[in-house]
C-alpha positions as CSV (number, residue, x, y, z in Angstrom):
1,M,6.2,4.5,-0.6
2,M,2.8,5.3,0.7
3,Q,1.5,3.0,3.5
4,L,-2.1,2.1,4.1
5,K,-3.4,0.3,7.2
6,L,-6.5,-1.7,6.4
7,C,-8.4,-3.6,9.1
8,M,-10.6,-6.6,8.5
9,V,-13.7,-6.4,10.8
10,G,-16.6,-8.8,11.3
11,T,-18.0,-11.6,13.4
12,F,-16.6,-15.1,13.8
13,A,-16.3,-17.4,10.7
14,V,-17.2,-14.9,8.0
15,G,-14.0,-15.5,6.1
16,K,-11.8,-12.5,7.1
17,S,-8.6,-14.6,7.4
18,S,-9.5,-16.7,4.3
19,L,-9.9,-13.5,2.3
20,V,-6.5,-12.2,3.4
21,R,-4.9,-15.6,2.7
22,R,-6.5,-15.8,-0.8
23,Y,-5.3,-12.2,-1.5
24,L,-1.8,-12.6,-0.3
25,Q,-1.0,-16.2,-1.1
26,S,-3.7,-17.3,-3.6
27,E,-4.5,-20.1,-1.2
28,Y,-7.7,-21.3,0.5
29,S,-8.0,-23.9,3.2
30,E,-11.2,-25.7,4.4
31,Q,-9.8,-25.8,7.9
32,Y,-11.1,-23.2,10.2
33,H,-8.7,-21.4,12.5
34,T,-9.9,-18.7,14.9
35,T,-7.8,-15.6,14.8
36,V,-6.7,-14.7,18.3
37,G,-6.2,-10.9,18.8
38,V,-4.8,-9.7,15.5
39,K,-2.7,-11.0,12.6
40,I,-0.8,-8.5,10.6
41,D,0.4,-9.0,7.0
42,T,1.7,-6.7,4.3
43,K,1.6,-6.5,0.5
44,D,3.2,-4.0,-1.8
45,V,0.9,-3.0,-4.7
46,G,1.3,-0.6,-7.6
47,I,-1.3,2.1,-7.9
48,G,-0.7,3.9,-11.2
49,A,2.9,5.0,-11.0
50,D,3.0,4.9,-7.2
51,A,3.8,2.0,-4.9
52,T,1.6,1.4,-1.9
53,R,2.3,-0.9,1.0
54,M,-0.9,-2.3,2.4
55,V,-0.7,-3.3,6.0
56,I,-3.6,-5.6,6.6
57,W,-4.8,-6.1,10.2
58,D,-6.9,-9.3,10.4
59,L,-8.9,-8.7,13.7
60,A,-10.3,-11.6,15.7
61,G,-14.1,-12.0,15.1
62,E,-16.2,-10.0,17.5
63,D,-19.9,-9.4,18.0
64,A,-19.3,-6.2,19.9
65,F,-16.8,-3.4,19.4
66,C,-14.4,-3.7,22.3
67,R,-11.5,-1.6,23.7
68,L,-9.0,-3.9,22.0
69,H,-10.5,-3.3,18.5
70,G,-10.5,0.4,19.1
71,T,-6.8,0.2,19.7
72,Y,-6.2,-1.9,16.6
73,L,-8.3,0.4,14.4
74,R,-6.5,3.6,15.4
75,G,-4.5,5.0,12.5
76,C,-6.2,2.8,9.9
77,A,-7.0,4.3,6.5
78,G,-10.2,2.3,6.6
79,Y,-11.7,-1.2,7.0
80,L,-13.3,-4.0,5.2
81,L,-16.5,-4.9,7.0
82,V,-17.0,-8.6,6.3
83,A,-20.3,-10.6,6.4
84,D,-21.1,-14.1,5.4
85,G,-23.9,-14.2,2.8
86,T,-25.1,-17.5,4.0
87,R,-25.7,-16.1,7.6
88,R,-28.1,-13.2,7.7
89,R,-27.1,-12.5,11.4
90,S,-23.5,-11.9,10.3
91,L,-24.7,-8.9,8.3
92,D,-26.7,-7.6,11.2
93,T,-23.6,-8.0,13.4
94,A,-21.3,-6.3,10.9
95,L,-23.7,-3.3,10.6
96,D,-23.8,-3.1,14.4
97,L,-20.0,-3.2,14.6
98,N,-19.9,-0.4,12.0
99,T,-22.2,1.7,14.1
100,Q,-20.1,1.1,17.2
101,I,-16.9,1.9,15.3
102,E,-18.3,5.2,14.1
103,A,-19.5,6.1,17.6
104,A,-16.1,5.4,19.0
105,L,-13.7,6.7,16.3
106,G,-15.9,8.8,14.0
107,P,-16.5,7.9,10.4
108,L,-13.8,5.9,8.6
109,P,-13.9,4.7,5.0
110,F,-15.1,1.2,4.8
111,V,-16.4,-1.3,2.2
112,L,-19.0,-4.0,3.1
113,V,-17.8,-7.3,1.8
114,L,-20.4,-10.1,1.4
115,N,-18.3,-13.2,1.4
116,K,-19.0,-16.8,0.3
117,E,-20.5,-15.9,-3.1
118,D,-19.6,-19.4,-4.2
119,L,-22.6,-20.4,-2.0
120,A,-25.0,-17.8,-3.5
121,T,-27.8,-20.3,-3.8
122,E,-27.7,-20.7,0.0
123,W,-27.6,-16.9,0.8
124,E,-29.9,-15.7,3.5
125,I,-29.4,-12.0,2.6
126,P,-32.0,-10.9,0.2
127,E,-31.1,-8.7,-2.8
128,E,-33.6,-6.1,-1.6
129,R,-31.6,-5.6,1.6
130,I,-28.3,-5.3,-0.4
131,A,-30.0,-2.7,-2.7
132,A,-31.2,-0.8,0.4
133,L,-27.7,-0.7,1.8
134,E,-26.3,0.6,-1.5
135,G,-29.1,3.1,-1.6
136,R,-27.8,4.5,1.8
137,G,-24.4,5.0,0.1
138,I,-22.7,1.8,1.5
139,R,-20.3,0.3,-1.0
140,V,-21.1,-3.4,-1.2
141,L,-18.7,-5.9,-2.8
142,R,-19.2,-9.6,-3.2
143,S,-16.4,-12.2,-2.9
144,S,-15.5,-15.8,-2.5
145,A,-12.4,-16.6,-0.6
146,K,-12.8,-20.2,-1.7
147,N,-12.7,-19.7,-5.4
148,G,-11.1,-16.3,-5.4
149,D,-13.9,-14.4,-7.1
150,G,-13.8,-10.7,-6.3
151,V,-11.0,-11.0,-3.7
152,A,-8.3,-9.0,-5.6
153,A,-10.9,-6.4,-6.6
154,I,-11.9,-5.8,-3.0
155,F,-8.4,-4.9,-1.9
156,A,-7.6,-3.1,-5.2
157,H,-10.7,-1.0,-4.9
158,F,-9.8,0.0,-1.4
159,A,-6.2,0.7,-2.1
160,G,-6.9,2.6,-5.3
161,A,-9.6,4.7,-3.7
162,R,-7.4,5.6,-0.7
163,A,-4.4,6.3,-2.8
164,L,-6.3,8.6,-5.0
165,A,-7.8,10.4,-2.0
166,C,-4.3,10.8,-0.4
167,N,-2.9,12.2,-3.7
168,E,-5.7,14.8,-4.2
């Protein structure tokens, strides 16, 4: 069985833990619990005829890349860079984190996840900015941990892309 380590990266309260919980348990809670350090979960998924164990590292929210995150990110196949669509600053922070990660560890595969799509009418991130990011080659996916929209697709996209790359 192939194993993929996937890290969840982003600032506080963007929904990293909620996305993981929705993906693994099909549950959502309105209660906010801060992740301290890292929480590690696994899920076995089928990619074509192959089985893949996704090891998901849910990292505590940070506004700056720190030594601890560098340790957690080592050996990962990639990461989900999560931002809250209702907080423009969370996208700025996510992009800053991405720059810091690349400076410390080199380029790693990642997908930018804009979470809280269920609140799309309250989004502070303009479509033009999203299009500009996509124009730079950044893969942008939207999700809602609350209602589940796009959540499975985020993890399936990443697992499928990594599995295909590993099998080539």
